[in-house]
Steps between C-alpha positions, in 0.01 A plus 500: 500500500522199735648561843870417544671482839881514519698441821823695462823382658571719803205723411125541472220299351393666173143464379417592139176484306139526609479485881367666812658516845276502806570541872393259776149651496461458124544874430676559170823700476484779241777421253449808278478295182823305556524166321820402683594536866770374738397352834741508794651167610768628737277678751706821495280706264348815643220468242379145577376292333682672212874487441697822548847358431610463864591134435814621323600740779440245776670209323195273472590163351257235376500284192191296415553238230197383300378154599191282489282506807342179629131447430274670755373285781130420476278703731316290755 
């Protein structure tokens, strides 16, 4: 299944499909076979980088509308 990323209004980023998540050293998180996961966007999760639902308790608000990005700048 191709990877799908959904940015929820006032909530997490959900990743579904075939993916891995690695830390800053490249070490892979053990996802126990999950094919879908929520990543924290609010910064309040006690289980970062994963969402634990604190965004709802803390009143996090953010809405990201889909849009086209400009072309990347050429590397010099």
